[in-house]
N, C-alpha and C positions, 0 to 999 in steps of 0.2 A: 519601393524602396528598400534596399537592402539592409535586416536589422541586424545582426548578430547578439545574440543574446544572451554570449557570455560578458558580456562587456555590464551589463545593464543588472540591476536589481529591480524589484516590483515599484519601489520609492523611485527610486530613480524613472523607470517609463513613468511611471504617475507624474512628475518632474515636466516630465518634458511633454505628457498631453497637455497638462493644468498649463504652461509656456507656448503652446502653437509649437511645439518646434516639431512635432509628429503629431496624427491623426488616428485616434480609431482604426479608423479602415488603414491607413498604412499598418498599425502593427497587426490585424488583419492577414492582411495581404500578407507579409513578411514572416509568420509564420507558415503560411501555405506552401507560400514557394521555399522555405526551408525543410517543410515536408516535403515536396514536391525534389528537392534536391538531392535528398539523403537517405528519403526510405524504402527505396529499391536495395539499398543494402541492410537497413534496418530492419522495416520490416514492424514497426511500431504503431499504426493504426491501424484497424479493422475495416475504418470508411472516415469521408473527411464528407464537413457537410458546408465548401465553401459558399454556395447561394446565397444560405437564409445567415451566415455567420457575417458575408459582409453587407446586406441589409439588416443587420441587427448591428453593424460599427457603425453605421452610416446613422442611423436613429440615432446614436450616442454621440457622435461629433455635433448632428442638429440640435441636438439637447444642450449639450455643451457644459455639462454638468459634472465635473469630475472629485465629487467632492469625499468620493472613497476610493482608497488607492488600490484598491481592484476596478473598478470602472475602465473600460477601451479595451479591458487587459485580455488577450490572449489563454486559452487553455485544451488541456485535453482530458477525457472523465474517460475513465475505466469502460469497459461494454457492459456493468452487469448494473448501470446506475440507468433509469428511465429515464429519458428522454422523447418529450413530446412528438410525436411525426416523422423521427427518424426511428431509424433502425436502429434495434438493439437487440443484443445475441446472444450477451454471455458467452462468447468464443463455441455456438453449439450451435450443429447444425440442425437442430430441433428444435431454433427461435433463428431459421432463417427466416430474413420478409420482415419480424416480429417487427411492430413503430405502433409503441404505448402511444395509450388516450391520455399521458398524464405525467409533470416529469418528477424525478425525485426531490426529497424535499431539498438536496444539498444543491441539485443543478438549479429549486427554482432559486435558494437563494441568492447563488451565484449570479443568476440572470436579473434578479431586483435590484445588483448590486453594479450591473451591465458593464461583469465578467462576458467573454464571447468563448462557444465551444464551438471550436474549430475541427471535433474528432471524435471517434471514441475510438479507447488504445484498446490493441492487442493484449487477450491475458490467455490463461488456465484456461480452458471449457469450463464454467462455470464454477470459478475460482479455487479446480482441483489438478494442483500440480505446485512444484515448486522451480518449475525451468521456462514455465510460457511458451511449452512446448504440447501442452494436450492441445489446443488451440484445433480447432477444425480449419479454419482458415487457414493460416500462417505461420511462421516459424520465426520469432521475434528473436536479434542481435543484441546482444550489448554494444554498450557506445563506444566501450574503449576495445575492445577485441572482436569484430564479427564471430570468427570460430567460438566464441565464448557465447553462454546465457545469458540474457541478463536477470536472473530470476524472479520468484513466479510468488504469487499470480499474475501481480499487477505488472510483471513486467513490460512490456505497452507503456504504459504510463510515466515508470522511471529512465526506458531507453531516452524513452521523446524529450523528458527534461534533462538527463547528463546529453546527449546530441546538441540541444540547443536548440531543436525546435517546435515548442512552446516552452513558455516564464514557468507554468508551473502549470500540475495537473493531480486530480484525484487516483486514490487507490480504494481496493477494500483490503485490511487485513482481517483472517479468520485464525493462523495461525506462524505469523510473521510477512505476510504477503505485503507491507508496505514494506515494514526496516529490510530485508534480505536481498529485493532488489533496489533497493535505495544504500545495501552495501555493495553489491554487485556492481554498481555501476556508477561509485562515488558520488555519490547526493544527501540531501536530507533526508528524512522519511518518519513520518510520526504515528503510530498506533493512539489514540486518546484513549483515555478511561471508555469502558463500556457504559454507553448513556450517552453523554459526552455527547456526541452527534447523532443526529436520527438517521436511522437505516431505512425509515418511510422511501421507497421507491428501488430502497437495494435489493437484486434478487439473492433470496436469501440460502445460503448454505448451510450456516450451523447456527441459531439463531440467535442461541449463549452465547457464540464467541465472533461473530460479525462488528466489524465497524470501518467507517468510512476514515479515512485521514489523507493529507497533505503531500505531495512531494516538490521538493524546491532545490534553489542549490546552494540558499542558505540559510541559517537558522532564524532571523528575522522574517524574511519572507514565508518561512513556513509559520510562524507563531500568525504573521498576519492572513492568512489563509485559515487558517481556524479562529481567528478573533470573527471571520466573516462565512463561519458555518454550522461553527456551536450553536447550541442552546438548545431549550425545548420544544417537542412538537408533540402536539397533544394529537397526529396520525400513530404516532410512536409510541407503547406502552411501555415499550421502557427507556425510554426517554426520559433524564433526570432535569430535575426542574432546577437544581445546584443553581445561584444564580453565576455569571459568564462574565470570570475577571481579565480582564484587557491580559493578553500574552506575551505582550512585548513588553512591558513592563518591571519585568527583573530582567530584563538585556544589555547590563553596565558592565560584564566582563568581572564584575565582582566574583570568585566564591570561596572569598577568606573564611574560615569557620565551619564551609558547606561539609558536613560528614557524609563519605565516600565507602559504601558500604561491596569489597570483591567475594566473590560466590569461588570459593577453591573446585568448585564442581564446573565451573564455565572454563576452566584450564586443567581440565580432564584428559583422558583419553577420547582422541576424537580429534581434537582439537591440532589444528595444524601448526606447528610450531615457532614457522613466518605468518600465520597469521599472530599466535601469542606474542610472538614476540613486539610486533607493532601493538599490536595491544599495548600491553601494560607499559608503552614507551608514551601510549595516549595518556594511559592512566597517572603517568609521574609526570605528565605536565600539567596534569589539574593539582597533583600534589606543590608542583612546585609553585603553581598561582595563589595556592593558600590555604588549599582544601585537605582535609585529614584523614587519609584513610586505612582502612583496614581488611582483612583475612575474613572470610567469614563462610558460613558454610548455609547451605541450601540444601536439605541433604535429600529431599524426594523430587528432585530433578529428573534424577535414571528414569524414574517411574511417568513422566510426563509426558513421552508420545503415545506409549503404550493405552495411556487414558486418555492423552486429544483424539485419535483416532478411533477409539470406539465410540466416545462424543459426537465427535465430528459428523462421525458415518452415521451412526445412530438418527442426527435430528436433520445432514442433508439426505437419506432416505424420503424422512416424510415430507420436507420440503418439496423435493424432487415430484412424486406423485401429482405435482398438478399438470405436469408437462403428459400429456397422451394424446396429442394430435387430433382432441376434438375440439376446443377453446380458440386455442389461437398454436402461432407459428408450425411446423412442420408436418405433413399427414402422409403417412405411407400411402402408398397405392397398391388396388388388385388386393382389400383385405374380405375375409369373407363374412366376418359377423363384427360387434364391437368388440368380446375378446381378440379377434383378431387386430384386430384398429390398435387396440394399447401395445400388443406386445409389437408387432413388426416396426408401429411409430419408435417404442421409447428402444429396441434393438440395433434401427438403424439411427435413430436420429442423436443418438448418444454416444461416448467414445468409449474408449475400454476405463480409463480412468474414473471415468462417474459412475460405469457397472461396476467393478470393483469397490466403489465406495457406498453404493447402493445396496449391494448383497450384503458387505459388512455389517454395514448397519442393521438390513433387515434381519440378520441371523442372531444380532447383538441386542437385539429388541422384544426378539423369540421368548415363548413361553418357556422354554428349555433354556436360555442363555441369559435370559435378561440377569440372573442374580450372580451368576458365572463371569460376569462382563460387565453391564451397564453400571447397577446396582457397583461392583468395585472399583469403576473407572470414575464416578459419582461422589467416592470414595478419598481415592485422592486427590481430584481435587482440593478438595477439603482440606488437605492435609498440605497442599501443595499452598493453598491461600492462610493457612496459620504461617509456614515458612514463612512466606514475605512479610505477614502481619509481624510478629517476631522482631524479624532485621529491621523493620519501622521502624519500632518501638525507641529504637539510638542512631537510625542513622536518617540519609535526606532523602538519600538516592544511592540506588545498586548499581554498577558498572559492569562492561564484559566485552565479550566481542560480540559481534551482531552473528555471524554465521562463525560456522567452524574450519571453512576454506574459504579464497577468492571464489570468484566465477571458475565452471568445469566447462567441459568442452560440449556444444552443442550433440549429441546424439552420446553424451559420455554414461548418463546414469537414467536414460527417458525407460530402459525395461526394466530396470532395476527399484522397483517402486521402495522397498524398504530403504536403499543405499539415501532418494528422497527423501524418502519420510527422517530419514538422521539430519541432515540437511538441518532442516528444522528444530534442534534440537533445545537450542538457546534462545529461540522467540515464542516457544509454544508457552510455557508455561506465566508467561505475560500474560496470552488469552486469556487461559484457564482460570487465572486473577483477576481479569477485568483491568490490567491495572496500564499508565499510560505507559510507551515505549518509542524513545526515539532512538535510528541510528543517522552517526554522522561519520565523514569520511574519515579513518585514524592512519590513512598514509597507503602503502601500495605492497605488493608481493608480486616480485617478479612483470610488474608493470601494470598487476591489475589492483582495482583499489579495496582493499577491505573497512568493515565498519564496527565503531564505537559504539554498543549500545549500552543506554540510559534509560533505568527504568527507574517510576516513580509512584507516591505514592498512589492510592485512588486520588484523580480530579486537582491532582500538584500541576497541573504540564506548565505551570511556571519554573517548578525549580529544576524540573530537567531540561527546560530548553531555557533557563539561567549558566546549566554544569555544559551545554551542550554549546552555546553559543561563546563560554569565555575558552573552550577547546580551538572552537573552532577558529576563533580572532586570533588568538596564540600562536595555531599553526596556519593557518592564512593557507588549505590545501585544497578549500570554494576556487582558489585561484588558476590550478590547474586543471586542465579541459583534454577532454581527446581527441586524437586527429579529426575525429568529422567536422572539427571547425573550420579543417582548413580549404572546407568543401562550399564555403559562403564566399 
């Protein structure tokens, strides 16, 4: 049966399952049909697993226990989260054909609740990129304009939700890789506090920065998914033991008395004036709802990108040592000895962006460069954390644009790494400080969505959602959909 996900939130779909108006098999087949009808233009999925997904949905229908909101609902998983017996590549040639023997913790949690994964979404190779153009397999398009990028590195997950292929999806965020594609595709994306969600089973890029989070059409749906995936995991040494609250508890639409800080640096040089105008209008709407808004300064913001790329690349160069052609994935042919196997496998298996970051990271950690680069980057990280702490002494949330521009054209920046790195200037500091950050649709510039970023105190996703929900309900922008909806 045809199901248009633009017409339903997660609660609505859940109620239909409870009332037996639809079945889990109906919803799963609808997602697979939606993907089949639109993915030739969108390329959001690297692979789908229809047989396993429908078999899982059939078991759920037989149990007929829909006690959790997510039970029976289809989702997409970014292809850097381990899925048992299902190809998981990190969008890299070096892992082509690799099928993990275990599930990532978030995958296990969702499966235990009865959510049905229909496939693995496209991404930048090993999450290295800002446009989903470094994938070895395909080039994903923006749901609103197929000539534009979907953002990255979780562009496949964002485009799939924005295009109505699935009602929700998971991505990972190391420097903005959930929030930026959420902004470019006009949906809701959250990077939780570092440690809020287990990273076990996530292919590590930068272990001190990576965090898994949800993509949804609405803020309430996003909070609902975070309820399901958050929590302590003994398999992840960085996982927090803090109690997990109900993230939907503050979604009243009331922000009276909420103290909002707006950093002047977030509207400086490099920010598209049209984007700035749209985001300032969104902030004004929050103020009209009763929040207090003040300009503040985060003076070390300008050093964030430089510090991030040294720290991230250093950690990535270490994490990617395991891909050597010996244990799993791609192995080069016609090698002469073990050293030749390593060199040829990594040369042929990794793409240019991955090689670039491995070399930068290896150099930054070398004896001659450690003090001059990595150590200084770590100090800048501390200064950025202190900037945030100082602001949060007096304010509840920090708001500004998610990205400096709306989505740019495919191929426009892929050959200019510096320009692409600078596109994350507003999201990177949040990862360096380990804070929660939410992107919600703030309106449109030249027909393309732009994002309002809401940053919170550590482990205070509730307040971040509170602000995002109030703006979303006042603006009702989530009711606007890309033209791909007409294809159903």
